[in-house]
C-alpha positions as a Python dict, from the first residue, in 0.01 Angstrom:
ca = {
    (1, 'X'): (0, 0, 0),
    (2, 'X'): (-215, 201, 284),
    (3, 'X'): (-315, -8, 594),
    (4, 'X'): (-610, -81, 514),
    (5, 'X'): (-537, -449, 432),
    (6, 'X'): (-504, -502, 805),
    (7, 'X'): (-873, -347, 878),
    (8, 'X'): (-1119, -640, 969),
    (9, 'X'): (-1369, -477, 721),
    (10, 'X'): (-1134, -489, 421),
    (11, 'X'): (-1286, -758, 162),
    (12, 'X'): (-978, -919, 3),
    (13, 'X'): (-692, -1117, 119),
    (14, 'X'): (-342, -1171, -29),
    (15, 'X'): (-93, -920, -187),
    (16, 'X'): (-245, -630, -351),
    (17, 'X'): (-85, -287, -461),
    (18, 'X'): (-270, 54, -602),
    (19, 'X'): (-301, 99, -951),
    (20, 'X'): (-93, 397, -1078),
    (21, 'X'): (-285, 725, -1070),
    (22, 'X'): (-363, 799, -1436),
    (23, 'X'): (-350, 1218, -1526),
    (24, 'X'): (-652, 1383, -1582),
    (25, 'X'): (-819, 1368, -1905),
    (26, 'X'): (-897, 1657, -2138),
    (27, 'X'): (-1270, 1625, -2061),
    (28, 'X'): (-1490, 1390, -1872),
    (29, 'X'): (-1715, 1128, -2075),
    (30, 'X'): (-2076, 1254, -2018),
    (31, 'X'): (-2276, 1026, -1811),
    (32, 'X'): (-2574, 827, -1930),
    (33, 'X'): (-2882, 1057, -1971),
    (34, 'X'): (-2684, 1303, -2013),
    (35, 'X'): (-2914, 1654, -2036),
    (36, 'X'): (-3196, 1406, -1984),
    (37, 'X'): (-3136, 1286, -2350),
    (38, 'X'): (-3213, 882, -2372),
    (39, 'X'): (-3230, 868, -1974),
    (40, 'X'): (-3327, 546, -1904),
    (41, 'X'): (-3453, 643, -1555),
    (42, 'X'): (-3695, 939, -1708),
    (43, 'X'): (-3846, 681, -1926),
    (44, 'X'): (-3960, 394, -1702),
    (45, 'X'): (-4290, 364, -1603),
    (46, 'X'): (-4390, 352, -1232),
    (47, 'X'): (-4529, 37, -1217),
    (48, 'X'): (-4136, -62, -1202),
    (49, 'X'): (-4073, 89, -896),
    (50, 'X'): (-4119, 0, -532),
    (51, 'X'): (-4245, 352, -442),
    (52, 'X'): (-4378, 643, -606),
    (53, 'X'): (-4501, 1001, -495),
    (54, 'X'): (-4573, 1290, -727),
    (55, 'X'): (-4215, 1398, -727),
    (56, 'X'): (-4024, 1107, -592),
    (57, 'X'): (-4002, 756, -709),
    (58, 'X'): (-3808, 436, -543),
    (59, 'X'): (-3634, 130, -679),
    (60, 'X'): (-3415, -176, -677),
    (61, 'X'): (-3208, -386, -919),
    (62, 'X'): (-3390, -657, -1096),
    (63, 'X'): (-3207, -928, -948),
    (64, 'X'): (-3104, -989, -567),
    (65, 'X'): (-2819, -820, -409),
    (66, 'X'): (-2583, -955, -131),
    (67, 'X'): (-2674, -735, 103),
    (68, 'X'): (-3011, -772, 282),
    (69, 'X'): (-3158, -437, 96),
    (70, 'X'): (-2996, -232, -177),
    (71, 'X'): (-3235, 31, -304),
    (72, 'X'): (-3222, 407, -466),
    (73, 'X'): (-3414, 713, -444),
    (74, 'X'): (-3442, 945, -782),
    (75, 'X'): (-3644, 1241, -854),
    (76, 'X'): (-3898, 1223, -1100),
    (77, 'X'): (-3745, 1489, -1274),
    (78, 'X'): (-3420, 1476, -1423),
    (79, 'X'): (-3159, 1674, -1232),
    (80, 'X'): (-2776, 1601, -1246),
    (81, 'X'): (-2668, 1708, -911),
    (82, 'X'): (-2804, 1740, -537),
    (83, 'X'): (-2747, 2112, -600),
    (84, 'X'): (-2976, 2133, -909),
    (85, 'X'): (-3276, 2078, -658),
    (86, 'X'): (-3526, 2338, -620),
    (87, 'X'): (-3524, 2424, -241),
    (88, 'X'): (-3883, 2252, -211),
    (89, 'X'): (-3737, 1913, -352),
    (90, 'X'): (-3402, 1927, -136),
    (91, 'X'): (-3656, 1990, 203),
    (92, 'X'): (-3866, 1690, 61),
    (93, 'X'): (-3541, 1473, -6),
    (94, 'X'): (-3405, 1518, 363),
    (95, 'X'): (-3776, 1374, 485),
    (96, 'X'): (-3739, 1095, 260),
    (97, 'X'): (-3377, 1011, 348),
    (98, 'X'): (-3502, 934, 711),
    (99, 'X'): (-3821, 800, 603),
    (100, 'X'): (-3615, 556, 350),
    (101, 'X'): (-3405, 425, 614),
    (102, 'X'): (-3636, 353, 890),
    (103, 'X'): (-3819, 191, 609),
    (104, 'X'): (-3522, -29, 553),
    (105, 'X'): (-3441, -99, 913),
    (106, 'X'): (-3836, -241, 937),
    (107, 'X'): (-3717, -539, 785),
    (108, 'X'): (-3517, -655, 1095),
    (109, 'X'): (-3168, -755, 1163),
    (110, 'X'): (-2993, -432, 977),
    (111, 'X'): (-2714, -321, 1185),
    (112, 'X'): (-2661, -32, 966),
    (113, 'X'): (-2826, 165, 664),
    (114, 'X'): (-2561, 339, 456),
    (115, 'X'): (-2711, 620, 256),
    (116, 'X'): (-2481, 705, -40),
    (117, 'X'): (-2439, 930, -343),
    (118, 'X'): (-2247, 824, -624),
    (119, 'X'): (-2320, 970, -964),
    (120, 'X'): (-2073, 855, -1218),
    (121, 'X'): (-2257, 611, -1372),
    (122, 'X'): (-2608, 782, -1470),
    (123, 'X'): (-2663, 1164, -1440),
    (124, 'X'): (-3019, 1114, -1304),
    (125, 'X'): (-2986, 1214, -954),
    (126, 'X'): (-2971, 934, -720),
    (127, 'X'): (-2923, 807, -352),
    (128, 'X'): (-2802, 471, -248),
    (129, 'X'): (-2917, 287, 31),
    (130, 'X'): (-2764, -25, 123),
    (131, 'X'): (-2860, -228, 408),
    (132, 'X'): (-2572, -408, 627),
    (133, 'X'): (-2686, -709, 830),
    (134, 'X'): (-2667, -675, 1241),
    (135, 'X'): (-2360, -840, 1360),
    (136, 'X'): (-2138, -860, 1084),
    (137, 'X'): (-1868, -647, 1195),
    (138, 'X'): (-1666, -747, 893),
    (139, 'X'): (-1914, -547, 682),
    (140, 'X'): (-1878, -257, 851),
    (141, 'X'): (-1807, 120, 678),
    (142, 'X'): (-1731, 194, 323),
    (143, 'X'): (-1638, -114, 211),
    (144, 'X'): (-2005, -269, 231),
    (145, 'X'): (-2065, -140, -119),
    (146, 'X'): (-1788, -349, -235),
    (147, 'X'): (-1903, -659, 29),
    (148, 'X'): (-2270, -625, -151),
    (149, 'X'): (-2092, -742, -518),
    (150, 'X'): (-1872, -1015, -336),
    (151, 'X'): (-2109, -1179, -147),
    (152, 'X'): (-2383, -1445, -284),
    (153, 'X'): (-2679, -1319, -391),
    (154, 'X'): (-2997, -1341, -115),
    (155, 'X'): (-3248, -1591, -201),
    (156, 'X'): (-3517, -1463, -407),
    (157, 'X'): (-3792, -1511, -200),
    (158, 'X'): (-3596, -1322, 72),
    (159, 'X'): (-3491, -1070, -129),
    (160, 'X'): (-3866, -946, -249),
    (161, 'X'): (-3978, -989, 88),
    (162, 'X'): (-3732, -761, 250),
    (163, 'X'): (-3824, -527, -80),
    (164, 'X'): (-4194, -567, -4),
    (165, 'X'): (-4147, -457, 358),
    (166, 'X'): (-3944, -140, 277),
    (167, 'X'): (-4231, -58, 11),
    (168, 'X'): (-4497, -139, 256),
    (169, 'X'): (-4333, 88, 541),
    (170, 'X'): (-4280, 394, 304),
    (171, 'X'): (-4606, 397, 151),
    (172, 'X'): (-4756, 368, 496),
    (173, 'X'): (-4521, 658, 629),
    (174, 'X'): (-4625, 835, 332),
    (175, 'X'): (-5007, 849, 358),
}
């Protein structure tokens, strides 16, 4: 086991050992919505999103998370990888990453906003924004995503207020 169990941010206690690494598979399993076929993100209506523009949409899960804010940004059009974005969208993405990060900090008491790109579940390109609460050093770094799954969900009214603040701030900066 690497020494991660000694890190203050490691979310687990007790003896652990890494799983044995399996050999490579012959072919990777296609992701949900492969090639835009039966892509659940493509068929969603705009009223299911916190914020939309002509080319982008921002959404949150249907129920509260453990972190103060977890939202995802996706292009309206189906792209599989960041390198698939046309240059115009890639340039807009940079502006939106900063704008959404500022909107999340507007919630208050946010120590850091982690902007992440995992794409092994859904093929529809998306970026995660995960807000770490201020003054919670145990939640620092890459384990914040795991802590989000471990922590009890926020009270629904607090979670909804946080999402409303984010939506209002992104909308204000977009106009």
